[in-house]
KEGUDREN-785244 format. One record per residue: residue in one letter; x, y, z of N, C-alpha, C, CB in turn. Coordinates in pm, 1 decimal. Each point is the difference from the previous one (the first is absolute). Glycine has a CB too. Example, Ala and Ser with C-alpha at 12.3 -4.5 7.8 and 13.67 -1.06 7.14 Angstrom:
<pts>
<pt rest="a" n_X="1319.0" n_Y="-569.0" n_Z="780.0" ca_X="-89.0" ca_Y="119.0" ca_Z="0.0" c_X="90.0" c_Y="120.0" c_Z="0.0" cb_X="-189.2" cb_Y="-117.3" cb_Z="124.6"/>
<pt rest="s" n_X="154.2" n_Y="222.3" n_Z="-196.6" ca_X="82.0" ca_Y="119.0" ca_Z="6.0" c_X="-77.0" c_Y="109.0" c_Z="73.0" cb_X="118.4" cb_Y="-62.8" cb_Z="-214.5"/>
</pts>
This chain:
<pts>
<pt rest="m" n_X="14424.3" n_Y="16676.5" n_Z="14637.1" ca_X="-81.2" ca_Y="12.3" ca_Z="-118.6" c_X="75.6" c_Y="70.0" c_Z="-113.4" cb_X="-202.9" cb_Y="5.1" cb_Z="145.9"/>
<pt rest="i" n_X="295.6" n_Y="81.0" n_Z="-111.7" ca_X="73.2" ca_Y="73.5" ca_Z="-102.6" c_X="82.6" c_Y="-97.5" c_Z="-83.5" cb_X="8.3" cb_Y="205.7" cb_Z="147.3"/>
<pt rest="g" n_X="-16.6" n_Y="-188.0" n_Z="-279.3" ca_X="70.4" ca_Y="-87.0" ca_Z="-92.0" c_X="-80.4" c_Y="-119.8" c_Z="-46.6" cb_X="204.3" cb_Y="72.9" cb_Z="109.4"/>
<pt rest="k" n_X="-328.0" n_Y="-85.3" n_Z="-63.2" ca_X="-85.0" ca_Y="-112.3" ca_Z="-38.5" c_X="-111.4" c_Y="46.1" c_Z="-92.5" cb_X="52.5" cb_Y="-114.0" cb_Z="216.3"/>
<pt rest="a" n_X="-97.0" n_Y="21.8" n_Z="-301.3" ca_X="-109.4" ca_Y="29.1" ca_Z="-92.8" c_X="-132.4" c_Y="-45.8" c_Z="60.9" cb_X="156.3" cb_Y="-23.3" cb_Z="-198.3"/>
<pt rest="y" n_X="-257.7" n_Y="105.8" n_Z="182.2" ca_X="-134.8" ca_Y="-28.9" ca_Z="47.7" c_X="-99.2" c_Y="40.4" c_Z="-107.5" cb_X="69.3" cb_Y="33.2" cb_Z="241.1"/>
<pt rest="k" n_X="-190.8" n_Y="-77.6" n_Z="-225.9" ca_X="-108.8" ca_Y="52.3" ca_Z="-82.1" c_X="-66.5" c_Y="110.0" c_Z="81.5" cb_X="-36.9" cb_Y="-223.2" cb_Z="-122.7"/>
<pt rest="s" n_X="5.9" n_Y="333.5" n_Z="56.8" ca_X="-63.7" ca_Y="111.0" ca_Z="69.9" c_X="-131.5" c_Y="35.5" c_Z="-67.5" cb_X="224.5" cb_Y="87.0" cb_Z="71.8"/>
<pt rest="l" n_X="-318.3" n_Y="-41.6" n_Z="6.3" ca_X="-126.0" ca_Y="51.0" ca_Z="-54.1" c_X="19.7" c_Y="147.3" c_Z="-31.4" cb_X="-138.9" cb_Y="-168.8" cb_Z="131.7"/>
<pt rest="v" n_X="115.5" n_Y="204.5" n_Z="-258.5" ca_X="18.0" ca_Y="139.0" ca_Z="-41.5" c_X="-130.5" c_Y="53.0" c_Z="-58.3" cb_X="245.7" cb_Y="-40.5" cb_Z="-45.1"/>
<pt rest="p" n_X="-276.9" n_Y="166.3" n_Z="72.4" ca_X="-123.5" ca_Y="56.8" ca_Z="-53.0" c_X="14.4" c_Y="39.8" c_Z="-147.2" cb_X="-55.9" cb_Y="81.3" cb_Z="230.1"/>
<pt rest="y" n_X="-55.0" n_Y="-88.8" n_Z="-301.2" ca_X="-7.0" ca_Y="51.9" ca_Z="-136.2" c_X="-143.4" c_Y="46.5" c_Z="-24.9" cb_X="187.5" cb_Y="-155.0" cb_Z="-80.5"/>
<pt rest="y" n_X="-204.2" n_Y="241.7" n_Z="-16.5" ca_X="-133.6" ca_Y="50.7" ca_Z="-30.4" c_X="-56.1" c_Y="-76.9" c_Z="-118.6" cb_X="59.2" cb_Y="229.6" cb_Z="89.0"/>
<pt rest="d" n_X="-173.1" n_Y="-294.0" n_Z="-69.7" ca_X="-69.0" ca_Y="-74.2" ca_Z="-105.4" c_X="-91.5" c_Y="97.1" c_Z="-73.4" cb_X="10.4" cb_Y="-218.6" cb_Z="131.8"/>
<pt rest="v" n_X="24.6" n_Y="253.6" n_Z="-255.2" ca_X="-77.7" ca_Y="99.9" ca_Z="-74.1" c_X="-137.3" c_Y="-51.9" c_Z="-39.6" cb_X="212.8" cb_Y="95.3" cb_Z="-84.4"/>
<pt rest="i" n_X="-226.4" n_Y="-226.4" n_Z="67.1" ca_X="-130.5" ca_Y="-55.6" ca_Z="-36.5" c_X="-95.2" c_Y="2.6" c_Z="119.2" cb_X="110.6" cb_Y="-146.6" cb_Z="-171.6"/>
<pt rest="a" n_X="-64.0" n_Y="99.8" n_Z="288.1" ca_X="-82.9" ca_Y="0.5" ca_Z="120.9" c_X="-5.2" c_Y="137.5" c_Z="65.7" cb_X="57.7" cb_Y="-239.6" cb_Z="33.9"/>
<pt rest="k" n_X="33.1" n_Y="329.1" n_Z="-74.5" ca_X="9.9" ca_Y="135.0" ca_Z="54.9" c_X="21.2" c_Y="0.4" c_Z="151.1" cb_X="-145.8" cb_Y="77.9" cb_Z="-185.0"/>
<pt rest="k" n_X="237.7" n_Y="-164.2" n_Z="228.5" ca_X="35.5" ca_Y="-2.2" ca_Z="141.8" c_X="139.6" c_Y="-58.1" c_Z="17.9" cb_X="-242.6" cb_Y="-23.4" cb_Z="63.1"/>
<pt rest="q" n_X="297.2" n_Y="46.9" n_Z="53.3" ca_X="132.0" ca_Y="-50.9" ca_Z="33.3" c_X="-9.9" c_Y="-147.0" c_Z="38.2" cb_X="73.0" cb_Y="228.8" cb_Z="76.0"/>
<pt rest="k" n_X="18.9" n_Y="-309.2" n_Z="-130.1" ca_X="7.6" ca_Y="-141.7" ca_Z="32.3" c_X="143.7" c_Y="-32.4" c_Z="39.1" cb_X="-190.9" cb_Y="-56.1" cb_Z="-159.0"/>
<pt rest="f" n_X="214.7" n_Y="-68.7" n_Z="196.5" ca_X="133.7" ca_Y="-44.4" ca_Z="38.0" c_X="38.1" c_Y="-123.6" c_Z="-79.6" cb_X="-30.7" cb_Y="94.7" cb_Z="230.6"/>
<pt rest="k" n_X="161.0" n_Y="-107.1" n_Z="-258.9" ca_X="50.4" ca_Y="-121.3" ca_Z="-62.7" c_X="131.6" c_Y="-38.8" c_Z="65.3" cb_X="-113.9" cb_Y="58.1" cb_Z="-217.9"/>
<pt rest="s" n_X="147.5" n_Y="-184.8" n_Z="206.3" ca_X="122.4" ca_Y="-52.0" ca_Z="60.4" c_X="114.2" c_Y="12.8" c_Z="-99.3" cb_X="-132.0" cb_Y="-160.3" cb_Z="143.5"/>
<pt rest="r" n_X="244.0" n_Y="216.3" n_Z="-97.5" ca_X="118.2" ca_Y="19.7" ca_Z="-83.3" c_X="125.3" c_Y="-37.4" c_Z="78.8" cb_X="-116.9" cb_Y="183.9" cb_Z="-128.6"/>
<pt rest="p" n_X="212.4" n_Y="-250.2" n_Z="65.1" ca_X="123.8" ca_Y="-33.0" ca_Z="70.7" c_X="87.2" c_Y="124.0" c_Z="21.0" cb_X="-9.0" cb_Y="-230.6" cb_Z="-98.4"/>
<pt rest="c" n_X="84.2" n_Y="229.7" n_Z="207.9" ca_X="88.7" ca_Y="112.7" ca_Z="30.1" c_X="118.3" c_Y="-49.5" c_Z="83.0" cb_X="-195.2" cb_Y="162.4" cb_Z="-7.5"/>
<pt rest="l" n_X="299.6" n_Y="-81.9" n_Z="12.3" ca_X="117.4" ca_Y="-28.1" ca_Z="80.6" c_X="9.9" c_Y="106.6" c_Z="107.8" cb_X="119.3" cb_Y="-111.1" cb_Z="-194.8"/>
<pt rest="i" n_X="-109.1" n_Y="70.0" n_Z="320.5" ca_X="10.2" ca_Y="95.8" ca_Z="110.0" c_X="144.3" c_Y="48.8" c_Z="9.1" cb_X="-190.2" cb_Y="-112.7" cb_Z="126.1"/>
<pt rest="i" n_X="207.4" n_Y="246.0" n_Z="-128.7" ca_X="135.5" ca_Y="57.0" ca_Z="3.7" c_X="25.4" c_Y="84.3" c_Z="124.6" cb_X="-1.8" cb_Y="0.4" cb_Z="-248.0"/>
<pt rest="g" n_X="-101.3" n_Y="26.2" n_Z="326.6" ca_X="19.8" ca_Y="80.0" ca_Z="120.7" c_X="-126.1" c_Y="7.3" c_Z="83.0" cb_X="171.9" cb_Y="132.4" cb_Z="-119.1"/>
<pt rest="q" n_X="-156.8" n_Y="-77.5" n_Z="239.5" ca_X="-113.8" ca_Y="17.2" ca_Z="90.1" c_X="-20.7" c_Y="148.9" c_Z="21.1" cb_X="43.5" cb_Y="-222.8" cb_Z="115.4"/>
<pt rest="a" n_X="-164.7" n_Y="269.7" n_Z="-147.8" ca_X="-31.6" ca_Y="142.2" ca_Z="13.7" c_X="-31.8" c_Y="35.8" c_Z="144.7" cb_X="-86.2" cb_Y="1.6" cb_Z="-234.9"/>
<pt rest="d" n_X="8.7" n_Y="-85.8" n_Z="301.5" ca_X="-30.8" ca_Y="15.4" ca_Z="142.3" c_X="-46.1" c_Y="-135.0" c_Z="53.1" cb_X="-63.2" cb_Y="245.4" cb_Z="-29.4"/>
<pt rest="a" n_X="-0.3" n_Y="-247.5" n_Z="145.4" ca_X="-33.7" ca_Y="-127.2" ca_Z="65.0" c_X="-85.4" c_Y="-92.4" c_Z="-86.5" cb_X="13.4" cb_Y="119.5" cb_Z="215.4"/>
<pt rest="g" n_X="-103.8" n_Y="-65.4" n_Z="-297.9" ca_X="-90.1" ca_Y="-85.5" ca_Z="-77.2" c_X="10.2" c_Y="14.8" c_Z="-150.0" cb_X="-148.2" cb_Y="12.1" cb_Z="189.8"/>
<pt rest="d" n_X="239.5" n_Y="69.9" n_Z="-238.8" ca_X="10.5" ca_Y="24.8" ca_Z="-143.7" c_X="138.3" c_Y="-38.6" c_Z="-52.8" cb_X="-167.1" cb_Y="186.0" cb_Z="22.1"/>
<pt rest="y" n_X="168.1" n_Y="-241.7" n_Z="-144.1" ca_X="124.5" ca_Y="-41.5" ca_Z="-64.1" c_X="14.7" c_Y="66.7" c_Z="-135.7" cb_X="-9.7" cb_Y="-219.2" cb_Z="120.7"/>
<pt rest="v" n_X="132.7" n_Y="253.5" n_Z="-155.2" ca_X="31.3" ca_Y="54.4" ca_Z="-131.1" c_X="25.2" c_Y="-118.6" c_Z="-92.3" cb_X="98.8" cb_Y="216.2" cb_Z="97.3"/>
<pt rest="v" n_X="-168.1" n_Y="-219.6" n_Z="-210.8" ca_X="9.6" ca_Y="-113.7" ca_Z="-91.0" c_X="27.9" c_Y="45.5" c_Z="-143.0" cb_X="-156.4" cb_Y="-127.7" cb_Z="147.5"/>
<pt rest="l" n_X="210.3" n_Y="34.6" n_Z="-225.2" ca_X="16.4" ca_Y="18.2" ca_Z="-144.0" c_X="-89.5" c_Y="-102.2" c_Z="-68.1" cb_X="240.1" cb_Y="86.1" cb_Z="23.3"/>
<pt rest="p" n_X="-319.6" n_Y="-44.3" n_Z="-121.3" ca_X="-87.3" ca_Y="-95.6" ca_Z="-68.3" c_X="79.1" c_Y="-93.2" c_Z="-92.3" cb_X="-185.9" cb_Y="167.8" cb_Z="11.8"/>
<pt rest="i" n_X="129.9" n_Y="-286.5" n_Z="-29.5" ca_X="53.1" ca_Y="-97.5" ca_Z="-94.0" c_X="-105.0" c_Y="-15.2" c_Z="-108.8" cb_X="138.3" cb_Y="-123.0" cb_Z="178.6"/>
<pt rest="s" n_X="-95.8" n_Y="136.6" n_Z="-304.4" ca_X="-95.1" ca_Y="-1.2" ca_Z="-110.9" c_X="51.4" c_Y="-83.9" c_Z="-115.6" cb_X="-79.7" cb_Y="225.9" cb_Z="68.2"/>
<pt rest="s" n_X="-13.9" n_Y="-286.2" n_Z="-142.8" ca_X="40.4" ca_Y="-78.3" ca_Z="-117.4" c_X="23.1" c_Y="90.3" c_Z="-121.6" cb_X="-129.9" cb_Y="-196.5" cb_Z="88.8"/>
<pt rest="i" n_X="76.4" n_Y="315.1" n_Z="-91.6" ca_X="16.2" ca_Y="99.4" ca_Z="-107.5" c_X="-13.2" c_Y="-67.7" c_Z="-136.8" cb_X="151.3" cb_Y="139.5" cb_Z="148.5"/>
<pt rest="t" n_X="-272.6" n_Y="-168.3" n_Z="-187.4" ca_X="-25.8" ca_Y="-72.2" ca_Z="-124.6" c_X="45.1" c_Y="76.8" c_Z="-124.0" cb_X="-192.0" cb_Y="-108.1" cb_Z="112.9"/>
<pt rest="d" n_X="185.1" n_Y="240.0" n_Z="-110.6" ca_X="47.1" ca_Y="81.7" ca_Z="-111.9" c_X="147.3" c_Y="32.7" c_Z="24.4" cb_X="-233.1" cb_Y="98.9" cb_Z="-39.9"/>
<pt rest="r" n_X="322.2" n_Y="-170.6" n_Z="-26.7" ca_X="144.4" ca_Y="12.8" ca_Z="23.0" c_X="53.4" c_Y="139.7" c_Z="-30.7" cb_X="20.7" cb_Y="-240.9" cb_Z="-53.2"/>
<pt rest="s" n_X="-92.8" n_Y="319.9" n_Z="-24.7" ca_X="45.1" ca_Y="137.0" ca_Z="-28.1" c_X="-8.7" c_Y="87.3" c_Z="124.8" cb_X="-74.9" cb_Y="-25.3" cb_Z="-238.1"/>
<pt rest="r" n_X="2.6" n_Y="-20.9" n_Z="339.8" ca_X="-15.6" ca_Y="75.7" ca_Z="124.8" c_X="102.2" c_Y="-40.1" c_Z="107.3" cb_X="-242.8" cb_Y="20.7" cb_Z="-52.9"/>
<pt rest="v" n_X="331.2" n_Y="-114.9" n_Z="22.1" ca_X="105.5" ca_Y="-39.2" ca_Z="93.5" c_X="109.7" c_Y="105.6" c_Z="-5.8" cb_X="-52.8" cb_Y="-248.3" cb_Z="-27.9"/>
<pt rest="h" n_X="79.3" n_Y="309.9" n_Z="142.9" ca_X="105.7" ca_Y="102.1" ca_Z="6.2" c_X="133.3" c_Y="-71.0" c_Z="23.7" cb_X="-162.1" cb_Y="177.1" cb_Z="89.9"/>
<pt rest="p" n_X="261.1" n_Y="-157.2" n_Z="-178.2" ca_X="126.3" ca_Y="-74.3" ca_Z="12.2" c_X="78.7" c_Y="30.8" c_Z="127.5" cb_X="7.8" cb_Y="-1.4" cb_Z="-246.2"/>
<pt rest="k" n_X="-29.4" n_Y="117.8" n_Z="304.7" ca_X="75.0" ca_Y="36.8" ca_Z="120.5" c_X="-74.7" c_Y="-35.5" c_Z="128.9" cb_X="105.3" cb_Y="184.3" cb_Z="-130.6"/>
<pt rest="y" n_X="-237.1" n_Y="-169.6" n_Z="131.9" ca_X="-75.8" ca_Y="-11.4" ca_Z="124.3" c_X="-81.6" c_Y="-128.7" c_Z="16.3" cb_X="-9.5" cb_Y="243.6" cb_Z="-5.9"/>
<pt rest="d" n_X="-13.4" n_Y="-319.0" n_Z="-100.4" ca_X="-73.4" ca_Y="-126.3" ca_Z="9.8" c_X="99.9" c_Y="-114.8" c_Z="-3.8" cb_X="-205.0" cb_Y="101.1" cb_Z="-111.2"/>
<pt rest="m" n_X="218.6" n_Y="-168.6" n_Z="226.5" ca_X="98.5" ca_Y="-107.8" ca_Z="12.4" c_X="-67.2" c_Y="-135.9" c_Z="-21.5" cb_X="136.2" cb_Y="140.5" cb_Z="160.5"/>
<pt rest="p" n_X="-85.9" n_Y="-222.9" n_Z="-254.2" ca_X="-59.6" ca_Y="-132.2" ca_Z="-20.3" c_X="22.3" c_Y="-88.7" c_Z="122.4" cb_X="36.7" cb_Y="21.7" cb_Z="-248.2"/>
<pt rest="l" n_X="-136.4" n_Y="-103.5" n_Z="278.9" ca_X="6.7" ca_Y="-91.0" ca_Z="115.4" c_X="9.8" c_Y="-144.3" c_Z="-46.9" cb_X="-133.2" cb_Y="162.1" cb_Z="138.3"/>
<pt rest="d" n_X="199.8" n_Y="-243.4" n_Z="-60.3" ca_X="7.9" ca_Y="-143.4" ca_Z="-25.4" c_X="-126.6" c_Y="-63.2" c_Z="57.7" cb_X="257.2" cb_Y="-0.1" cb_Z="5.5"/>
<pt rest="t" n_X="-349.4" n_Y="-42.9" n_Z="-92.7" ca_X="-128.0" ca_Y="-53.2" ca_Z="46.9" c_X="15.8" c_Y="-129.2" c_Z="79.6" cb_X="-107.8" cb_Y="105.2" cb_Z="-197.3"/>
<pt rest="a" n_X="220.7" n_Y="-173.3" n_Z="185.3" ca_X="23.2" ca_Y="-122.3" ca_Z="77.7" c_X="14.1" c_Y="31.4" c_Z="149.1" cb_X="112.1" cb_Y="-104.1" cb_Z="-199.8"/>
<pt rest="k" n_X="-69.1" n_Y="226.5" n_Z="234.2" ca_X="16.7" ca_Y="38.0" ca_Z="139.9" c_X="-129.7" c_Y="47.1" c_Z="63.8" cb_X="233.6" cb_Y="60.8" cb_Z="-52.1"/>
<pt rest="f" n_X="-332.3" n_Y="-27.1" n_Z="-29.5" ca_X="-128.9" ca_Y="48.1" ca_Z="49.9" c_X="-107.8" c_Y="-93.8" c_Z="-53.0" cb_X="80.3" cb_Y="243.1" cb_Z="9.3"/>
<pt rest="t" n_X="-121.4" n_Y="-338.0" n_Z="72.6" ca_X="-90.3" ca_Y="-106.7" ca_Z="-45.1" c_X="-136.9" c_Y="50.2" c_Z="-43.4" cb_X="119.5" cb_Y="-151.3" cb_Z="152.8"/>
<pt rest="f" n_X="-162.3" n_Y="267.6" n_Z="-105.0" ca_X="-132.9" ca_Y="48.6" ca_Z="-37.5" c_X="0.4" c_Y="75.7" c_Z="-133.0" cb_X="-54.8" cb_Y="14.1" cb_Z="242.4"/>
<pt rest="l" n_X="171.8" n_Y="6.8" n_Z="-302.9" ca_X="7.2" ca_Y="66.5" ca_Z="-130.1" c_X="-11.2" c_Y="-104.5" c_Z="-110.5" cb_X="143.3" cb_Y="185.7" cb_Z="96.5"/>
<pt rest="t" n_X="-236.5" n_Y="-165.8" n_Z="-187.3" ca_X="-21.5" ca_Y="-96.7" ca_Z="-107.9" c_X="51.8" c_Y="50.5" c_Z="-134.6" cb_X="-199.6" cb_Y="-83.4" cb_Z="123.1"/>
<pt rest="k" n_X="236.2" n_Y="211.0" n_Z="-131.2" ca_X="49.8" ca_Y="58.9" ca_Z="-124.2" c_X="132.0" c_Y="71.1" c_Z="27.2" cb_X="-235.9" cb_Y="27.3" cb_Z="-87.9"/>
<pt rest="d" n_X="310.1" n_Y="3.4" n_Z="-19.2" ca_X="119.4" ca_Y="82.8" ca_Z="15.4" c_X="-43.6" c_Y="131.9" c_Z="63.2" cb_X="116.3" cb_Y="-108.2" cb_Z="-201.3"/>
<pt rest="s" n_X="-47.7" n_Y="150.2" n_Z="307.0" ca_X="-43.3" ca_Y="117.8" ca_Z="75.1" c_X="116.4" c_Y="94.0" c_Z="27.2" cb_X="-181.6" cb_Y="-135.7" cb_Z="104.2"/>
<pt rest="y" n_X="145.8" n_Y="259.3" n_Z="-69.7" ca_X="97.5" ca_Y="105.3" ca_Z="25.5" c_X="-28.4" c_Y="67.1" c_Z="132.6" cb_X="27.7" cb_Y="36.1" cb_Z="-245.4"/>
<pt rest="l" n_X="78.3" n_Y="1.4" n_Z="315.0" ca_X="-10.7" ca_Y="81.0" ca_Z="120.4" c_X="2.6" c_Y="145.3" c_Z="-46.1" cb_X="113.4" cb_Y="-176.8" cb_Z="149.6"/>
<pt rest="r" n_X="-218.2" n_Y="252.0" n_Z="-120.2" ca_X="-14.9" ca_Y="137.1" ca_Z="-48.1" c_X="54.4" c_Y="96.2" c_Z="104.8" cb_X="-202.9" cb_Y="-64.2" cb_Z="-137.0"/>
<pt rest="t" n_X="333.5" n_Y="91.6" n_Z="129.8" ca_X="69.3" ca_Y="75.4" ca_Z="104.1" c_X="-38.9" c_Y="146.9" c_Z="6.7" cb_X="185.6" cb_Y="-157.2" cb_Z="-27.6"/>
<pt rest="h" n_X="-248.7" n_Y="210.7" n_Z="-73.7" ca_X="-40.4" ca_Y="141.0" ca_Z="-1.5" c_X="-146.2" c_Y="19.2" c_Z="38.0" cb_X="170.8" cb_Y="40.3" cb_Z="-175.1"/>
<pt rest="k" n_X="-235.6" n_Y="-144.5" n_Z="229.4" ca_X="-142.4" ca_Y="7.1" ca_Z="34.4" c_X="-25.2" c_Y="-35.5" c_Z="146.2" cb_X="-55.3" cb_Y="-57.5" cb_Z="-236.2"/>
<pt rest="q" n_X="141.0" n_Y="102.1" n_Z="326.3" ca_X="-17.8" ca_Y="-37.9" ca_Z="140.4" c_X="-126.7" c_Y="61.0" c_Z="58.4" cb_X="247.9" cb_Y="-17.8" cb_Z="24.0"/>
<pt rest="t" n_X="-305.4" n_Y="-55.3" n_Z="71.4" ca_X="-121.5" ca_Y="44.8" ca_Z="67.9" c_X="-0.1" c_Y="-55.6" c_Z="141.4" cb_X="-127.8" cb_Y="11.1" cb_Z="-218.7"/>
<pt rest="v" n_X="32.7" n_Y="33.1" n_Z="297.9" ca_X="-14.0" ca_Y="-45.4" ca_Z="140.1" c_X="-125.9" c_Y="-85.1" c_Z="10.9" cb_X="119.4" cb_Y="207.3" cb_Z="89.2"/>
<pt rest="v" n_X="-105.2" n_Y="-323.5" n_Z="-23.8" ca_X="-112.3" ca_Y="-92.7" ca_Z="18.4" c_X="-11.5" c_Y="-31.8" c_Z="147.4" cb_X="30.2" cb_Y="-99.0" cb_Z="-231.3"/>
<pt rest="n" n_X="-152.3" n_Y="99.2" n_Z="282.6" ca_X="-24.9" ca_Y="-37.4" ca_Z="138.9" c_X="14.3" c_Y="-149.7" c_Z="15.7" cb_X="-153.8" cb_Y="195.5" cb_Z="29.8"/>
<pt rest="i" n_X="202.9" n_Y="-238.5" n_Z="85.0" ca_X="22.2" ca_Y="-142.2" ca_Z="25.7" c_X="-127.6" c_Y="-82.7" c_Z="-16.6" cb_X="183.1" cb_Y="63.5" cb_Z="156.6"/>
<pt rest="s" n_X="-298.5" n_Y="-4.7" n_Z="-132.8" ca_X="-127.2" ca_Y="-72.8" ca_Z="-14.7" c_X="-30.6" c_Y="-33.3" c_Z="-146.6" cb_X="-84.5" cb_Y="115.9" cb_Z="205.8"/>
<pt rest="n" n_X="152.9" n_Y="-51.8" n_Z="-299.6" ca_X="-22.0" ca_Y="-25.2" ca_Z="-141.8" c_X="107.2" c_Y="-89.5" c_Z="-60.8" cb_X="-112.7" cb_Y="220.1" cb_Z="-14.1"/>
<pt rest="l" n_X="195.9" n_Y="-282.9" n_Z="96.4" ca_X="104.5" ca_Y="-90.5" ca_Z="-49.2" c_X="-40.7" c_Y="-143.7" c_Z="24.7" cb_X="176.3" cb_Y="173.4" cb_Z="43.1"/>
<pt rest="r" n_X="-150.3" n_Y="-258.9" n_Z="-143.0" ca_X="-29.4" ca_Y="-142.7" ca_Z="8.1" c_X="126.1" c_Y="-76.5" c_Z="-37.5" cb_X="-245.7" cb_Y="37.3" cb_Z="-55.6"/>
<pt rest="d" n_X="260.9" n_Y="-157.5" n_Z="110.8" ca_X="115.3" ca_Y="-84.2" ca_Z="-36.3" c_X="-10.2" c_Y="-44.4" c_Z="-144.6" cb_X="19.7" cb_Y="-78.9" cb_Z="237.2"/>
</pts>
């Protein structure tokens, strides 16, 4: 699994509904934390180009990732841990 891109379910707080919800976000698996958890880097389209960090946001070739529909970046400074149950092909 390491080195492959997946979609992951990530939590976020919906201020209108006032509760935690989940959304699907692409990520790249870079390591295994333990038997069921993986260290991932998020993949983002970053619509506001002023927020692209020249050192830490790496542009991706969307032709290599068929599920990406926009120009996207690998956010190397935003690593997180995701449980295997929250990963989708």
